[in-house]
C-alpha positions in Angstrom: -106.2 16.9 10.0 -109.4 17.2 7.8 -111.0 20.5 9.6 -107.4 22.2 9.5 -107.0 21.1 6.0 -110.5 22.3 5.2 -110.2 25.7 7.0 -106.4 26.3 5.7 -108.5 26.0 1.8 -111.6 28.5 2.8 -108.9 30.8 4.1 -107.3 31.0 0.9 -110.4 31.2 -0.9 -111.8 34.2 0.9 -108.6 35.6 0.9 -108.8 35.2 -3.1 -112.1 37.1 -3.5 -111.6 40.0 -1.1 -109.0 40.7 -3.4 -110.3 39.7 -7.0 -113.9 40.7 -5.7 -113.6 43.3 -3.4 -116.9 45.1 -4.8 -118.8 42.4 -2.9 -117.3 42.9 0.3 -117.8 45.1 3.4 -115.6 47.7 4.3 -114.1 47.0 7.1 -114.2 49.3 10.6 -109.8 49.9 9.5 -110.2 50.4 6.4 -112.4 53.5 7.0 -110.8 57.2 8.6 -111.9 57.6 11.6 -114.1 55.1 11.9 -116.6 56.3 9.7 -116.8 59.9 11.2 -116.8 62.4 8.8 -115.7 65.8 9.9 -118.3 68.7 8.8 -116.1 71.6 9.9 -116.6 75.1 10.3 -113.4 78.0 10.8 -112.9 79.9 13.9 -115.9 81.0 15.0 -117.0 82.1 18.7 -118.4 79.7 21.2 -121.8 81.3 21.0 -122.4 80.6 17.4 -121.9 76.8 18.2 -126.0 76.3 18.5 -126.2 78.1 15.1 -123.9 76.4 13.3 -124.8 72.6 14.8 -128.3 73.3 13.3 -126.3 73.6 10.1 -125.1 70.4 10.1 -121.6 71.3 11.3 -119.8 68.2 13.4 -116.5 70.3 14.4 -115.4 72.9 15.1 -111.8 74.4 14.5 -109.8 76.7 16.0 -110.6 79.0 18.9 -111.1 82.4 17.6 -108.1 84.8 19.2 -109.1 86.8 22.2 -111.6 83.5 22.9 -110.9 81.9 26.1 -110.3 78.5 24.9 -111.4 76.7 27.9 -114.8 77.9 27.8 -114.7 77.5 24.1 -113.8 73.9 24.8 -116.8 74.1 27.3 -119.4 75.4 24.9 -118.2 72.4 22.4 -118.7 70.1 24.6 -122.4 71.2 25.5 -122.8 71.2 21.7 -121.5 67.7 21.0 -118.8 69.2 18.9 -115.3 67.5 18.0 -112.9 70.1 17.5 -109.5 70.7 16.3 -107.2 73.5 17.9 -104.3 74.6 19.7 -103.3 73.0 22.7 -104.5 74.3 25.3 -102.1 76.6 27.7 -101.1 72.9 29.5 -101.3 70.7 26.4 -101.1 67.5 29.0 -104.6 68.5 30.5 -105.4 67.8 26.4 -104.3 64.0 26.7 -107.0 61.3 26.6 -109.5 64.1 25.3 -111.7 62.0 22.3 -113.6 65.0 21.4 -109.9 66.9 20.5 -109.5 65.4 17.2 -106.1 67.0 16.5 -103.6 69.5 17.6 -103.6 72.2 14.9 -100.6 74.6 13.9 -100.9 77.9 13.2 -102.8 78.5 10.1 -101.5 79.3 6.8 -97.5 78.9 7.7 -96.6 79.0 4.0 -98.7 82.2 3.5 -96.9 86.0 2.8 -93.6 84.7 2.6 -93.7 83.2 6.3 -92.5 80.2 5.2 -88.6 80.5 5.5 -89.5 81.6 9.3 -92.1 79.4 10.3 -91.2 76.2 8.8 -87.9 75.6 11.6 -90.4 77.0 14.2 -93.3 74.0 13.2 -90.4 71.2 13.4 -90.1 72.5 17.2 -93.2 72.5 17.4 -94.0 69.1 16.0 -91.2 67.5 18.4 -92.2 69.3 21.4 -96.2 67.7 20.8 -95.3 64.5 20.0 -92.9 64.5 23.2 -95.9 65.5 25.1 -99.0 63.7 23.3 -97.3 61.1 20.6 -100.8 59.7 19.6 -102.6 62.7 19.2 -102.8 63.7 15.5 -101.4 67.2 14.2 -103.5 69.6 11.7 -101.8 71.7 9.4 -103.1 74.3 7.2 -101.8 75.8 3.8 -102.8 78.6 1.6 -104.0 76.9 -1.4 -102.8 79.5 -3.5 -99.6 79.7 -2.9 -98.6 75.8 -2.6 -100.2 75.8 -6.3 -98.3 78.5 -7.2 -94.9 77.7 -5.7 -94.7 74.5 -6.8 -95.3 74.6 -10.3 -92.7 77.6 -11.2 -89.1 77.1 -11.5 -87.6 79.8 -10.8 -84.8 80.1 -8.0 -86.7 81.7 -5.2 -89.9 79.5 -5.8 -88.0 76.0 -6.2 -86.5 77.2 -2.4 -90.0 78.4 -1.3 -91.2 74.9 -2.8 -88.9 73.0 -0.5 -89.7 73.9 1.9 -93.3 72.1 2.0 -91.8 68.6 2.8 -90.6 69.9 5.9 -93.8 71.3 7.1 -95.9 68.0 5.5 -93.7 66.3 8.1 -94.8 68.3 11.2 -98.1 66.8 10.2 -100.5 64.1 10.3 -103.2 65.7 8.7 -102.9 68.1 5.8 -105.7 70.7 4.6 -105.6 73.9 1.9 -107.7 76.8 1.6 -108.3 78.9 -1.8 -111.9 80.5 -2.7 -112.6 80.6 -6.5 -115.0 83.3 -6.0 -114.5 85.4 -3.1 -110.9 84.8 -1.8 -107.3 86.4 -2.9 -105.7 84.3 -5.8 -102.2 84.6 -7.3 -101.4 85.9 -10.8 -101.9 82.3 -12.2 -105.1 81.9 -10.9 -107.0 84.8 -11.3 -108.0 84.9 -14.6 -110.2 81.7 -13.5 -112.0 83.5 -10.9 -115.5 81.7 -10.2 -114.3 78.5 -11.6 -115.1 76.0 -9.1 -112.5 73.2 -10.0 -109.5 75.8 -8.7 -110.6 73.7 -5.6 -109.0 70.8 -6.8 -105.7 72.2 -7.8 -103.7 72.1 -4.6 -105.2 68.9 -3.7 -103.2 67.5 -6.6 -100.6 69.5 -5.6 -100.2 67.8 -2.3 -100.9 64.4 -3.4 -97.3 64.4 -5.6 -96.2 65.5 -2.0 -97.8 63.1 0.4 -100.3 60.3 0.9 -101.3 61.8 4.4 -105.2 62.3 4.4 -106.3 65.4 3.3 -109.2 68.1 3.9 -110.3 71.2 2.3 -111.7 74.5 2.9 -115.2 75.8 1.2 -116.2 80.1 1.3 -119.6 80.4 2.2 -119.2 84.4 2.0 -117.9 87.3 0.0 -115.0 87.1 2.2 -112.6 89.6 0.4 -115.1 91.6 -1.3 -114.1 95.2 -1.7 -110.7 94.4 -0.9 -110.1 91.9 -3.8 -111.1 92.6 -7.8 -114.2 90.5 -8.7 -113.9 88.7 -5.1 -117.7 88.1 -4.8 -119.9 85.4 -2.5 -120.5 82.4 -4.4 -124.1 81.2 -5.3 -125.6 78.0 -3.5 -124.8 75.9 -6.4 -120.9 77.1 -6.8 -120.9 75.8 -2.3 -122.1 73.0 -3.5 -120.7 72.2 -6.8 -116.9 72.8 -4.8 -117.9 70.3 -1.5 -118.6 67.3 -3.7 -115.3 68.5 -6.5 -113.5 68.1 -3.3 -114.8 64.7 -1.8 -114.1 63.5 -5.4 -110.5 64.4 -5.4 -110.2 62.4 -1.9 -110.5 64.8 0.5 -111.4 63.5 4.3 -113.1 66.3 5.6 -114.1 69.5 4.7 -114.3 73.1 6.6 -116.5 76.5 5.5 -115.0 79.2 6.2 -117.7 82.5 6.7 -116.1 84.9 7.3 -115.8 88.5 5.8 -112.9 90.9 5.6 -113.6 93.2 3.2 -114.8 96.4 3.5 -117.9 96.1 4.5 -116.1 95.2 7.9 -115.3 92.2 9.7 -118.0 89.4 10.5 -117.5 86.0 11.8 -120.5 84.9 9.6 -121.6 86.6 6.7 -123.1 83.7 5.1 -126.1 84.3 3.3 -129.2 82.8 3.7 -129.6 80.9 0.9 -126.2 79.7 1.2 -127.0 78.8 4.9 -129.9 76.8 3.1 -127.7 74.5 0.8 -125.4 74.0 3.6 -128.1 72.5 5.3 -129.1 70.2 2.3 -125.5 69.4 1.5 -124.5 68.7 5.4 -127.2 66.3 6.2 -126.0 63.7 2.7 -122.7 64.2 4.1 -123.6 63.0 7.5 -125.8 60.6 5.6 -123.2 59.0 3.6 -120.4 59.7 6.5 -119.2 56.0 7.0 -119.3 55.7 3.1 -117.9 58.7 2.1 -114.7 57.2 4.7 -114.1 53.7 2.9 -111.3 53.6 0.2 -111.2 56.0 -2.1 -112.3 55.6 -5.9 -111.0 52.1 -5.5 -109.7 50.4 -8.7 -111.4 47.8 -9.0 -113.8 49.6 -10.9 -113.9 53.2 -12.8 -116.8 55.8 -13.9 -116.6 57.0 -17.0 -117.7 60.5 -18.2 -117.0 62.9 -20.3 -115.9 66.2 -19.5 -116.4 68.8 -18.1 -118.0 66.3 -15.4 -116.3 64.8 -13.1 -117.0 61.9 -11.0 -115.6 60.0 -7.5 -116.8 56.7 -6.1 -117.2 54.4 -3.1 -117.9 50.7 -2.7 -119.9 49.0 -0.3 -120.4 45.3 -0.5 -122.7 44.8 -3.9 -123.2 48.8 -4.4 -121.1 51.1 -6.0 -122.3 54.4 -4.8 -121.4 57.4 -7.5 -121.1 61.2 -7.1 -121.0 63.2 -10.8 -120.4 66.9 -10.7 -121.3 69.1 -13.7 -118.8 72.6 -12.2 -120.4 74.4 -15.1 -123.1 77.3 -15.4 -124.6 75.5 -18.3 -126.7 73.0 -18.1 -125.5 69.3 -19.6 -128.2 67.1 -21.2 -128.2 63.4 -21.5 -124.5 62.8 -20.0 -123.4 59.0 -20.4 -122.0 57.1 -17.5 -120.5 54.8 -17.4 -119.0 51.9 -14.8 -116.3 49.9 -15.8 -116.4 46.8 -13.5 -115.7 43.1 -13.6 -119.7 42.9 -12.5 -122.9 43.8 -14.4 -124.8 46.3 -13.0 -128.4 45.1 -11.7 -130.4 48.4 -10.8 -129.4 51.7 -10.0 -131.2 54.5 -8.7 -130.6 58.4 -7.8 -129.7 58.4 -3.9 -132.4 60.3 -2.5 -135.3 59.7 -4.4 -136.8 56.5 -5.8 -135.6 57.5 -9.6 -134.8 54.2 -11.0 -132.1 54.6 -14.6 -132.4 52.3 -17.2 -129.0 50.7 -17.2 -127.3 48.7 -20.5 -124.1 47.5 -19.9 -123.2 49.2 -17.0 -124.4 52.8 -18.9 -127.1 55.3 -18.0 -127.3 58.7 -19.4 -128.5 61.9 -17.4 -129.1 65.2 -17.5 -127.3 67.9 -15.0 -128.6 71.7 -13.7 -126.3 74.1 -13.8 -123.1 73.4 -10.7 -125.3 69.8 -10.5 -124.6 66.9 -8.1 -126.3 63.8 -8.5 -125.3 60.9 -6.4 -126.0 57.2 -7.6 -126.3 54.2 -6.0 -125.8 51.0 -8.5 -125.9 47.3 -7.5 -123.8 44.7 -9.1 -125.3 41.8 -9.8 
């Protein structure tokens, strides 16, 4: 009896400390999205490019390109050790039990070009059929970021009718993505004046979060995409790509997909990523891979808060007595002597910049640091 009583008391105390002092607790596997795997993907690339993309740090291929054999594409992905997201095979039952297949995907951008009225009932029928065939398989949908931001913000009758279809489409998927390309893509009238503003990457993410709590993903531009087709469209710089990656993570995405194609007047290319952006992708993908398990833990947990001045943005993850902090300068201007403060129940014992041995001087859970244009600083702080 005394043993049982002690066990009960111990359980109560453990539960209390797990909830009240969770910054001191290990994140369980059940709390990690995809068991800690962070999808770093690329959109609609041919099988013969898989080795090249894998060497750039890609672990997932999204969508079989049109007119490419899905069976051969699948086999190439398996040979290269890649995960995949795509439409079902011609016989969808052949996909049952596939561990490398993360999700089935709907057709891309059902909300673009006015298709939402026709495609919403089509997607609902497709979802019901896929659920009947394999109820365990995740389903992926990608929205046009400029459209979901535009139609959900306007109050005219057409926009309200348009926006009313988004909850129906979201109900046909488990994972929700969007694509918006601040430098190289088409933007609507509300966003065109902000071309080159990397924080545009966060706008659809915030809109989608008002509609659903389902896991989100984002697309990142790596080429000139619409150059020549759209006024002002240009290739993003390596810094702009870097900032977009980490802004999306700060705002809670569970994976990223690069869009490297060029569809402008220079002719179609599957991959128009310039060498300097390739080098940046390799660097950032290596960091994402190293931190994947951390990134897939609870997003910006509420038992801590990171306070920084605008225009910088920050996100964080907590692992045992450590807090990982991601801070982005989303501007082309350097930001000197930026104060960074952590509000938490415990004091910070030590703080260093991830990837270096540089220690920060911390006083009352605050330190100062500088940021290069489009700079990203990652900190690892340890609580006492």
